[in-house]
N, C-alpha and C positions, 0 to 999 in steps of 0.2 A: 233367159226365160224368167229368172227370179226378178229381174228388173221389170218385166212386163207385168208380173203379178203385183208388184208393189204399186205400180201406176194404175192398175185396174181395180184397186181396192182390196186386194187379197193380203194385205199386210198382217192382219190378225192371224190368218192361217199360217203364214211363214213364221211369225213369232212363236206360235204354239208349237210348231215342229221343233224349234230351237229349245223351248222350255222342256219339252218331253224328254230331251236327252239328259236332263237333270232329275228325272222322275224320282229317283231314290237318294238324291243328294239334297237332303233337307236344308242344310245350311245355305246352299246356293239358291234353293227355291225361296227361302225367306228373304234373301237379298233381291230376288227378282220381284217380289211383292212391292218393294220400296221404290222401284224405278219410276213408274207412273200408273195411272188408273188402268190403262189397257193391260199392261203386264200383270198388274195385281189381279184383274178380273180373269185372266187366263191361267194364272198360277195357283190361285186359291183352291180350285177343284182338285188339283194334283196333290196339294198338301193335305187335303181332307178325305182322300179316297180310301185310306187305310190307317186311320189314326191309332187304333188299338195295337198295331204292330210296330209303331215307331218307338224305339228304345231311347228316348231323349231325356227321360226323367221328368218331363213336364206333362202333367196330367190336367192342365187347366181346360183342355177341350171338354172334359166332363161337365164343367160349369156351363160352357156354351151350349152343350146339348140340353142340359137341364133347363136353361132359359127358354128353350123352344118347346118345352112341354106344355100341355094344355093346362088351364087354370085348375081343373079337377086334380090332375096328377101333382101339380105344385102344392095344392092344399094338403094332399096326402103326405108329401114330404115335410111340410111344415108341422105336421103332427109329431114328427120326430125332432122338432126344434131346429130344423134347418131353415133359417129365415131367408127371405128374399134378398136381403142386403148382401148375402154371401155370393149370389149369382150375378152373372154379367148383366149390366143394366140395359145394354143395347147391342145388337149385332148388325153388321153391314150385309151379310149374306145369309142365305138359308143353308147353313152348314150341314145339317143332317142329310140333305138331298144329295150331297157329293159322295157319300160313302159307296165304294164299289167292292171292297173286300171285307168280309165280316167273319172273323173267327170268334164264335160265340164263347169259347173257353177263355178268351183274353179279356172279356168285358169285366168279369169279377175282379181279377188282379188289378186292373186299371182303377176300378172303384176303390179297392183297398188302398192303393197308393195315393189316390186323390184325398181320401179321408185322412190318411197319415200326414200328407203335405199340408193340409189345412187345419191340422190339429183338432179334428172333429171327434169328440168323445161321446159315446152313448153307453148306457148300462148294458150289461151282458145279455139281458133279456130282449133288448131292442135292436142290437147291432145286426144280428143275422137277418131279421125281418126287414130292416132298413136297407141293407145291401141288396136283398132280393127285390125290394120295391123299386130301387133305382134300376136294377138289371132289367126287370120286366118293362119298366117305363121306357127305357132306351129302345128295346125291341119294338114296342108299340110305336115309338116315335119314328123309327125307320120305315115301318109298314105304312103309317099314316102319310109319310112323305113319298110313298110309292117309289122308293129307291130302286135303281136298276143295278143289281149285284152281279158282278162278274163271277164272284166266288162266295159261297156260303160254306163254312167249315165248322165241323163239330166232332169233338172227341168224346163220345158217350162212354168210353171206358175210363174216363177220368172220375174216380170215385169222389173227389172233392167237389165235383160239379154236378153230380147226379141229382142232387136235390133241386137244382134249377132246370135241368134238361127237359124233364117231362112237361113242366109248365111253359117253357119257351116253345117247344114243339107244338103244344096245344094252341098257343097264341098264333103261331105261323099258320097252322091248319085252319084256324077260324077265318083266315083271309085268303081264300082260294085264288083270287086274282093276283095276289102277290106271288104265290107259288107258281102259278101257271105261266106268268108272263115276265117275271122280274129276276129270275135266277138262272144263270147259264151253266155254271160249274158247281158241282157238289163234291165235298170231301168229307167222308164219314169214317170214323174209327169206332167200330162197335164190338164190344167184348164184355161178357159177364154183366150186361145191363138187363133190366127187366123187359118182359114181353111187350109192355105198353110202349116203351121207347122204340123198340124195334118196329112195332106196328105203325107208330107215328112217322118214323123215317121212311118206311115202305110207302105210306100214303103220300108223303111229300114227293118221292121219286115218281110215283105213278101219276101224280097230278100235274107234273111239270111238262109244259108243252114246248119249251124252248131250250131244253137241256142239251148242252153240247158235249160236256165231259163230266165223268164221275170217277172219283177215286175211292176205293174201298181199302181200309186198313184193318187188319186183324180179321179173324174168321167169324163169319156169321152166315151160315148156310141158308137160313130162311130168307134173309135179306137178298142174297144173290139170286135165289130162285125167283123171288118176287120180281126182280128187275129183268132177269134174262129169260124167264119162261112165261111170265104173265102176258096174256093177250090184252089186258086192260091198261097197260102202260101207255101214256100219251107221248112219251119221249122217243119212241122207236124211230120216228121219222127224222129227228134232229140229232140224236146222240151219235157222235162219231168216234168217241174215245172212251174206253173203260180201262182204268189203271188199278191193278191189284198190288197192294203193298203189305209186306209181312204176312203173307197168306201161306198157310200150310196146305198146299194143294193135295198132297197125299191123303191127309186126314179128310179133306173136303170130298175127294172122290170116293173114299171108303164109305162116307156117310151117304153119298148118292147111290152107291151100289147096294147099300143095306136098306 
């Protein structure tokens, strides 16, 4: 049967199935890119589907993402003396469109490591705003590219990230088509965060029309009530899995009874 597929023009499909077996073997995937154009075209999307979670110590992908920013956003970065010569001069693919797994909490550490690797120094008054600017710009970049995310993950209990969380969720909510059509799995950890963040998360859940799976970490009664009891939720027809992690159900039930 494999021979018939080769001769019928299905060779790319067969090669892709082979490459998929090395999905998390990044060294092998890099080798696959060098074989020929076909292998390169089939492999690149796998290498770029979850770049923020690859612990290779190479954060040059940040530069490639920044190259794909709009002229307006690039001009804002240049106000922080980040000149165009630092960025990649050309790219062969639309790399931002390949992302499939986005852990929002991993964006800032990647930016920190990229700045350190490139020996980029800013005065203390500018560094925080600069990092925030890049973070927000990357989120906008993914939305503009209408990426199809298998998983969007956010730990809103991360106190080091709370200054970013509210703004990121607002940007996502400003793009309802991205929420309703482009996110299949949600992973949220909510604890001790402000009511605005919880409200934004609730809106994202209720606006999603293709949600297949959601994972809740830590206790957040109001959030669970919104998903499980609300008649306004659009995901009730597609949601097939709800995962609870690190949940104190005894405390949760006591709150419900009271």
